[in-house]
C-alpha positions as a printed Julia matrix, in Angstrom:
529×3 Matrix{Float64}:
 -28.93  -55.65    8.7
 -29.63  -56.09   12.27
 -27.57  -53.73   14.19
 -28.08  -55.56   17.87
 -25.21  -56.93   19.01
 -25.45  -60.7    20.42
 -25.13  -61.06   24.42
 -21.56  -62.1    25.4
 -21.39  -65.96   26.27
 -19.97  -67.61   29.19
 -16.28  -67.22   28.21
 -16.6   -63.65   27.07
 -18.63  -62.68   30.42
 -15.45  -64.23   32.11
 -13.17  -61.94   30.18
 -14.73  -58.98   30.66
 -15.3   -59.73   34.54
 -11.52  -60.06   34.51
 -10.76  -56.82   32.47
 -13.3   -55.13   34.97
 -11.25  -56.38   38.01
 -13.3   -58.79   38.67
 -12.06  -62.35   39.78
 -11.49  -65.6    37.7
 -12.23  -68.53   39.76
 -11.03  -70.91   36.99
  -7.6   -69.63   37.3
  -7.51  -69.04   40.75
  -6.1   -65.88   41.3
  -7.47  -62.0    41.84
  -5.89  -58.67   41.07
  -6.98  -55.99   42.55
  -6.9   -52.4    41.33
  -3.49  -51.46   43.03
  -1.71  -54.76   41.96
  -2.84  -54.34   38.36
  -1.47  -50.46   38.62
   1.82  -51.67   40.11
   2.09  -54.37   37.19
   1.07  -51.62   34.67
   3.61  -49.47   36.14
   6.49  -51.94   36.02
   5.99  -52.66   32.24
   6.11  -49.47   31.58
   9.24  -48.93   33.61
  10.31  -52.35   31.55
   9.88  -50.83   27.88
  11.46  -47.29   29.23
  14.29  -49.06   30.15
  14.63  -51.31   27.07
  14.44  -48.25   24.57
  16.97  -46.48   26.82
  19.55  -49.45   26.59
  18.94  -49.63   22.76
  19.19  -46.08   22.42
  22.87  -46.06   24.51
  23.86  -48.94   22.82
  23.39  -47.0    19.47
  25.22  -44.07   20.35
  28.19  -45.94   21.77
  28.71  -47.55   18.61
  31.34  -45.8    16.69
  30.71  -43.37   13.83
  32.07  -43.62   10.12
  33.59  -41.16    8.29
  34.47  -42.46    4.66
  35.99  -40.12    1.97
  36.27  -41.09   -1.33
  38.74  -39.42   -3.67
  38.22  -39.24   -7.53
  41.01  -40.64   -9.46
  43.47  -40.16   -6.65
  46.36  -42.74   -7.31
  48.62  -44.69   -5.44
  51.44  -41.87   -5.47
  48.71  -38.72   -5.68
  49.19  -37.34   -2.06
  52.6   -36.9    -0.06
  51.81  -39.93    1.85
  54.3   -42.85    1.59
  51.95  -45.56    0.71
  54.45  -48.64    1.17
  56.72  -47.95    4.24
  59.53  -50.23    2.03
  58.85  -47.59   -0.97
  60.2   -44.5    -1.06
  58.95  -43.89   -4.63
  55.18  -44.52   -3.17
  54.36  -40.84   -2.45
  54.06  -37.85   -4.89
  57.04  -35.22   -5.14
  54.74  -32.5    -6.0
  51.43  -32.44   -3.94
  51.61  -31.56   -0.33
  48.92  -33.19    1.82
  49.56  -32.72    5.5
  46.17  -33.74    6.78
  46.6   -36.91    4.68
  49.87  -37.39    6.49
  48.2   -36.84    9.58
  45.52  -39.48    9.19
  48.37  -41.91    7.97
  50.45  -41.33   11.31
  47.49  -41.87   13.53
  46.32  -44.74   11.57
  46.95  -47.64    9.04
  48.2   -47.48    5.46
  47.46  -50.41    3.14
  50.28  -50.66    0.68
  48.4   -53.43   -1.35
  44.68  -51.88   -1.7
  43.12  -52.5    -5.19
  40.07  -50.41   -6.38
  37.36  -53.2    -7.44
  37.72  -51.51  -11.15
  39.96  -48.79  -13.01
  36.87  -46.65  -13.4
  34.71  -44.77  -11.14
  31.08  -46.16  -11.14
  31.66  -49.82  -10.85
  33.98  -49.18   -7.82
  31.41  -46.93   -6.24
  28.83  -49.64   -6.7
  31.34  -52.08   -4.95
  31.83  -49.9    -2.16
  28.08  -49.51   -1.44
  27.25  -53.18   -1.9
  30.4   -55.2    -1.12
  29.96  -56.94   -4.37
  32.44  -56.95   -7.54
  31.47  -55.13  -10.44
  31.63  -58.26  -12.68
  28.85  -59.72  -10.53
  27.04  -56.57  -10.31
  27.14  -56.27  -14.45
  28.59  -52.68  -13.67
  31.97  -52.84  -15.05
  31.93  -49.35  -17.25
  30.79  -45.94  -17.0
  28.2   -43.85  -18.59
  30.1   -41.15  -20.53
  27.63  -38.35  -20.53
  28.17  -35.36  -22.9
  31.32  -37.01  -23.83
  30.03  -39.31  -26.19
  27.45  -41.38  -27.51
  26.61  -45.11  -26.93
  28.45  -47.42  -29.05
  27.64  -50.96  -30.13
  28.1   -53.08  -27.39
  25.89  -51.1   -25.19
  27.35  -49.67  -22.19
  30.74  -48.9   -24.11
  30.83  -45.18  -24.76
  32.57  -43.9   -27.82
  33.61  -40.4   -26.54
  36.33  -39.18  -24.67
  39.67  -41.34  -24.68
  38.08  -44.8   -25.43
  39.51  -46.65  -28.24
  36.45  -48.54  -29.2
  35.46  -48.29  -32.74
  32.03  -50.09  -34.17
  33.92  -51.41  -37.02
  37.52  -51.2   -36.1
  37.46  -52.92  -32.79
  37.93  -56.79  -32.89
  35.62  -57.49  -29.98
  32.29  -55.72  -28.78
  32.19  -55.05  -25.31
  29.25  -55.85  -22.85
  26.49  -53.98  -22.44
  27.12  -52.5   -18.88
  24.56  -51.29  -16.34
  25.18  -47.79  -15.26
  22.26  -48.05  -12.64
  22.82  -49.69   -9.08
  19.78  -51.93   -8.76
  17.79  -50.87   -5.97
  17.09  -54.56   -4.77
  21.06  -54.79   -3.68
  21.83  -54.24    0.01
  23.87  -51.57    0.79
  26.16  -50.63    3.85
  23.99  -47.74    4.44
  20.92  -49.88    4.65
  22.78  -52.41    7.08
  23.9   -49.65    9.37
  20.65  -47.5     9.32
  18.77  -50.66   10.44
  21.4   -50.85   13.24
  20.22  -47.4    14.44
  22.64  -45.36   12.53
  22.11  -41.64   10.68
  23.47  -42.02    7.26
  24.45  -39.46    4.73
  26.18  -39.3     1.36
  27.54  -35.77    0.11
  29.31  -35.47   -3.12
  29.48  -37.58   -6.32
  27.12  -40.46   -6.61
  27.15  -41.43  -10.13
  25.67  -45.01   -9.73
  22.39  -44.17  -11.39
  19.56  -41.68  -11.61
  17.57  -43.16   -8.24
  17.61  -41.39   -5.26
  20.5   -41.98   -2.78
  17.25  -42.19   -0.14
  16.3   -45.42   -1.91
  19.65  -46.92   -0.84
  19.43  -46.07    2.97
  20.94  -42.55    2.86
  19.12  -40.2     5.21
  20.56  -37.16    3.64
  22.35  -36.7     0.18
  23.27  -34.18   -2.45
  20.75  -36.28   -4.8
  21.75  -38.79   -7.77
  24.47  -36.5    -8.9
  26.86  -37.39  -11.61
  30.15  -36.15  -12.73
  28.82  -32.3   -13.07
  27.79  -32.17   -9.51
  24.24  -30.66   -8.27
  24.57  -27.87  -10.9
  25.76  -30.03  -13.51
  28.78  -28.06  -14.65
  32.06  -28.57  -16.33
  34.12  -27.82  -12.99
  32.39  -28.68   -9.85
  35.34  -27.88   -7.77
  36.89  -26.32   -5.7
  32.88  -24.89   -4.92
  31.42  -28.6    -4.39
  34.79  -30.12   -2.72
  34.12  -27.42    0.27
  30.45  -27.48   -0.13
  30.0   -31.09    0.44
  32.16  -30.78    3.27
  30.31  -28.16    5.07
  27.17  -30.21    4.53
  29.16  -33.2     6.32
  30.39  -30.9     8.89
  26.62  -29.82    9.62
  25.47  -33.36    9.39
  28.3   -34.63   12.08
  27.17  -31.67   14.17
  23.53  -32.41   14.43
  23.91  -36.23   15.16
  26.24  -35.48   17.94
  23.72  -33.27   19.2
  21.0   -35.64   18.8
  23.4   -38.4    20.58
  23.25  -40.67   17.64
  25.94  -42.8    15.75
  26.29  -41.64   12.02
  27.46  -43.13    8.73
  29.12  -40.2     6.61
  30.46  -40.74    3.25
  31.89  -38.03    1.19
  32.77  -38.59   -2.44
  34.86  -36.13   -4.26
  34.48  -34.93   -7.65
  37.32  -35.19  -10.48
  39.28  -32.25  -11.59
  42.96  -31.9   -13.2
  43.18  -28.36  -14.4
  43.32  -24.93  -13.28
  39.67  -24.27  -13.06
  39.36  -27.55  -10.92
  41.08  -25.86   -7.97
  41.28  -22.61   -6.17
  43.56  -20.02   -7.72
  45.95  -19.6    -4.66
  46.34  -23.28   -4.46
  46.82  -23.97   -8.24
  49.51  -20.98   -8.15
  51.23  -22.46   -4.97
  51.52  -25.82   -6.84
  52.7   -24.11  -10.03
  55.54  -22.34   -8.33
  56.83  -25.82   -7.12
  56.92  -27.41  -10.38
  60.42  -28.24  -11.41
  60.4   -30.13  -14.53
  57.8   -30.57  -17.6
  56.62  -33.87  -15.84
  55.46  -31.63  -13.07
  54.11  -29.2   -15.16
  51.5   -31.3   -16.38
  50.45  -32.67  -12.94
  49.99  -29.14  -11.66
  46.32  -29.28  -12.06
  45.61  -32.58  -10.47
  48.05  -31.81   -7.81
  46.09  -28.56   -7.07
  42.79  -30.62   -6.86
  44.7   -32.95   -4.5
  45.87  -30.02   -1.96
  42.17  -28.63   -2.09
  40.87  -32.12   -1.3
  43.31  -32.65    1.38
  42.2   -29.02    3.16
  38.86  -30.21    3.07
  39.93  -33.64    4.95
  41.83  -31.2     7.87
  38.41  -29.42    8.11
  36.46  -32.8     9.12
  39.17  -34.03   11.26
  39.48  -30.76   12.99
  35.54  -30.88   13.28
  36.0   -34.41   14.7
  38.17  -33.05   17.5
  35.96  -30.37   18.28
  32.94  -32.32   18.7
  34.79  -34.61   21.07
  34.0   -37.73   19.03
  37.46  -38.5    17.17
  38.31  -41.12   19.55
  35.36  -42.99   18.46
  35.05  -42.31   14.93
  36.56  -44.54   12.13
  37.88  -42.24    9.25
  38.59  -44.15    5.99
  40.06  -42.8     3.16
  40.55  -44.36   -0.62
  39.87  -43.9    -4.15
  37.73  -45.18   -6.81
  40.81  -45.81   -9.22
  44.33  -44.47  -10.49
  45.2   -40.87  -11.41
  44.76  -40.56  -15.27
  47.79  -40.78  -17.67
  50.78  -43.22  -18.16
  53.16  -41.52  -15.95
  50.81  -40.37  -13.4
  51.17  -42.99  -10.95
  54.91  -43.23   -9.91
  56.58  -46.49  -10.32
  53.25  -47.97  -11.46
  52.53  -49.06  -14.64
  49.66  -46.93  -16.49
  46.46  -45.41  -14.97
  42.87  -44.76  -15.05
  40.84  -47.04  -17.14
  43.45  -49.98  -17.41
  43.95  -53.12  -15.26
  47.76  -52.21  -14.75
  48.95  -51.6   -11.26
  48.58  -47.59  -12.12
  44.85  -47.97  -12.57
  44.06  -50.16   -9.89
  46.39  -50.07   -6.86
  44.91  -46.75   -4.8
  45.52  -45.51   -1.33
  43.51  -47.04    1.91
  44.3   -45.2     5.31
  42.18  -46.06    8.06
  42.39  -44.04   11.47
  40.13  -45.11   14.52
  39.37  -47.05   18.01
  42.36  -49.77   18.29
  44.17  -49.06   15.56
  47.87  -48.65   15.82
  49.22  -45.64   14.66
  51.52  -45.38   12.27
  51.0   -48.98   11.04
  51.74  -50.02    7.33
  49.92  -53.38    6.23
  50.92  -55.37    3.1
  47.93  -57.56    3.27
  46.22  -57.52   -0.24
  42.75  -56.02    0.32
  40.06  -54.29   -1.85
  37.14  -52.27   -2.22
  34.68  -54.96   -1.5
  36.23  -55.85    1.69
  35.04  -52.36    3.41
  31.3   -53.33    3.45
  32.31  -56.25    5.58
  34.78  -54.21    7.61
  32.6   -51.4     8.56
  29.66  -53.65    9.62
  32.23  -55.79   11.67
  33.23  -52.68   13.3
  29.74  -51.42   14.03
  28.92  -54.54   15.96
  25.86  -55.01   13.32
  23.94  -58.18   14.53
  21.78  -58.97   11.38
  23.17  -61.63    8.82
  24.96  -59.86    5.97
  24.21  -60.93    2.31
  24.88  -64.36    1.28
  26.49  -63.04   -2.04
  28.96  -60.5    -0.04
  32.2   -61.14   -1.94
  34.74  -59.27    0.54
  35.7   -60.01    3.89
  36.47  -58.15    7.09
  39.54  -56.18    7.54
  38.92  -55.99   11.55
  41.93  -58.56   12.36
  44.52  -56.4    10.31
  43.3   -52.93   11.62
  43.46  -54.86   15.38
  46.98  -55.53   15.29
  47.84  -58.12   12.88
  48.75  -55.59    9.8
  49.68  -58.85    7.53
  46.86  -60.99    8.62
  44.9   -62.92    5.59
  41.37  -61.67    5.02
  38.69  -64.43    4.87
  36.83  -64.12    1.73
  34.76  -66.56   -0.24
  37.35  -66.85   -2.57
  41.06  -65.76   -1.83
  41.83  -64.16   -5.19
  41.26  -60.83   -6.04
  39.58  -60.19   -9.73
  39.1   -56.8   -11.66
  36.93  -57.34  -14.57
  37.5   -54.71  -17.47
  35.79  -55.99  -20.49
  35.93  -53.07  -22.22
  38.07  -50.44  -24.62
  39.04  -47.27  -23.04
  42.79  -45.81  -22.01
  44.54  -49.01  -22.82
  45.82  -50.0   -26.22
  45.52  -53.73  -24.9
  41.7   -53.9   -25.35
  39.41  -55.49  -23.01
  41.19  -57.36  -20.09
  40.71  -59.14  -16.69
  43.42  -59.12  -13.91
  43.62  -61.83  -10.95
  45.92  -61.34   -8.03
  47.27  -63.94   -5.68
  49.95  -64.05   -3.57
  52.88  -62.21   -5.53
  51.57  -62.97   -8.78
  49.22  -60.97  -10.89
  47.76  -62.32  -14.32
  46.12  -60.47  -16.9
  43.93  -61.81  -19.47
  44.29  -59.66  -22.66
  40.94  -60.92  -24.68
  41.59  -59.26  -28.0
  45.19  -60.87  -28.45
  44.04  -63.72  -26.53
  47.1   -63.71  -24.26
  48.28  -63.99  -20.63
  50.49  -61.73  -19.24
  52.13  -62.79  -15.59
  54.02  -60.81  -13.26
  55.67  -61.42  -10.0
  54.73  -57.84   -7.98
  57.18  -58.65   -5.07
  60.16  -58.46   -7.52
  58.57  -56.45  -10.71
  55.83  -53.7    -9.46
  56.29  -51.99  -12.74
  55.1   -54.96  -14.44
  57.93  -54.73  -17.06
  58.91  -58.66  -17.04
  56.49  -61.0   -18.39
  56.73  -64.53  -16.91
  54.07  -66.34  -18.67
  56.25  -67.82  -21.18
  58.67  -69.45  -18.19
  55.96  -70.03  -15.68
  53.16  -71.76  -18.17
  51.65  -73.96  -15.16
  51.41  -71.05  -12.81
  49.9   -68.77  -15.5
  47.43  -71.45  -16.47
  46.36  -72.16  -13.03
  45.62  -68.44  -12.35
  43.59  -68.29  -15.64
  41.34  -71.27  -14.64
  40.85  -69.46  -11.35
  39.86  -66.3   -13.31
  37.51  -68.13  -15.86
  35.81  -70.29  -12.93
  35.02  -67.06  -10.93
  33.99  -65.22  -14.07
  31.42  -68.12  -14.74
  30.41  -68.35  -11.12
  29.23  -64.71  -10.95
  28.01  -64.75  -14.58
  30.3   -61.93  -15.65
  29.38  -60.29  -18.92
  32.22  -60.96  -21.6
  33.51  -59.34  -24.63
  32.27  -61.19  -27.86
  33.63  -61.29  -31.89
  32.84  -58.17  -33.33
  31.0   -59.49  -36.76
  31.56  -56.06  -38.34
  35.24  -55.78  -37.42
  37.45  -54.54  -40.35
  41.33  -54.46  -39.19
  41.85  -51.5   -41.88
  39.65  -49.39  -39.75
  41.35  -50.06  -36.33
  41.46  -46.36  -34.56
  45.15  -45.42  -33.82
  45.92  -44.87  -29.83
  46.59  -41.45  -29.09
  50.09  -41.44  -27.49
  50.34  -38.98  -24.63
  53.46  -36.8   -24.89
  55.94  -38.12  -22.74
  54.31  -41.23  -22.0
  55.66  -44.78  -21.9
  56.02  -46.39  -25.37
  53.3   -48.55  -26.13
  52.96  -52.04  -24.66
  54.99  -54.53  -26.17
  54.22  -58.12  -25.78
  57.57  -60.24  -25.51
  56.89  -63.7   -26.49
  53.34  -63.94  -24.98
  51.86  -67.21  -23.97
  49.09  -68.03  -26.49
  45.98  -69.48  -25.06
């Protein structure tokens, strides 16, 4: 190989001369050494100024503290969630810190979880997309039971699915959030935010870092980092301590942050601190209270951790520029666990999907109560808007920003791709009606029960307990809502239950009634399809 370099041509010689500080007669200008140095210094100053401006802009953006309760129903706390309904609060649990949050911010009386189960709702919170669109409509039941026919439908726990006794086969639901999905953490990280998630992950085995989180406890499940039967109360306070440490470090670094604290479940004495459990047990007045002591004690411990977080925001001097968002993944478990609402976790009745939402932060009127219908998928675009994110959000985002509501129009309409809210739950779980979907529009709510192939219609403004089915008397409205529901499920290519070829009516599993629960659901003159 000839290693000699070719002599530079005429144009190259001119460039070399210019680089050495020589003149270029062709362009008609000459830069002396002092002029070149002045320009260099000016460019460096411009770059430093731009960097400083971007850094200040990032630091001036609001912080976000998102607290996700586990099975914290509409009436699980002592906060009255509906300003017109005294029964919309717990008579047993005492949650002074949630009361403080509500008093200093806005409550949403008509907020709905994306699903009556935890994994689907968590995925919806991260992505702003519905469980139906994500094909994440159920949970992995872990040690509770195996995988039944129909794929992702677990057979353990309190599920009513039977391989031969169930009329339908539920779909094979994914329990892994695709890494291809855009999350709110990724969007905020690209905008300069520090991001962290501590607590229950439960959307698959991929590490949270693959979804935009700088720090986390890893891909935890129901058992927490140590995979134990009762991660609380240790983890309730442990994740809070880690969150406080994260916030402190970001404030010192002058960086805005997004922090999500996701609590674990707990219903018994072992899920709460002994002193908390004893205090709640002493206040129990009747048999119903006694059955709720465990879950109420867990709620009170969670409230204590919220108090720790709020106090730290005050101590760091950032409470006035931090949005605190509290909500839950689904309703409390049990037929009578959600006050005036019907049923609970694992059902599309109000008790399973109507949950608390409280937001405190800059520009939000203290003590406000909104009656605007909202849902989990609205939180992604809301946070992005409050953070003044400039990047274009995903086209398949299903939620709408609650910014106008929070800014002082508590009953403003939320602009979404579709005005109705849909909760698609094509699985056998904790409801004897079996797989079902619900659609809400205005005051009306329609439930499509797939096994019985019937429609149920309720006017929630007059019948919050869902006791009076109107499908037989409001046939046109029921049909119209059912068409909207079908159109939506078709558009997002939702997975549906299908006939079970092995179905044997004689082998239908009995639905286990809970002591003191409401009677089994009856269908008075249902509207057949």
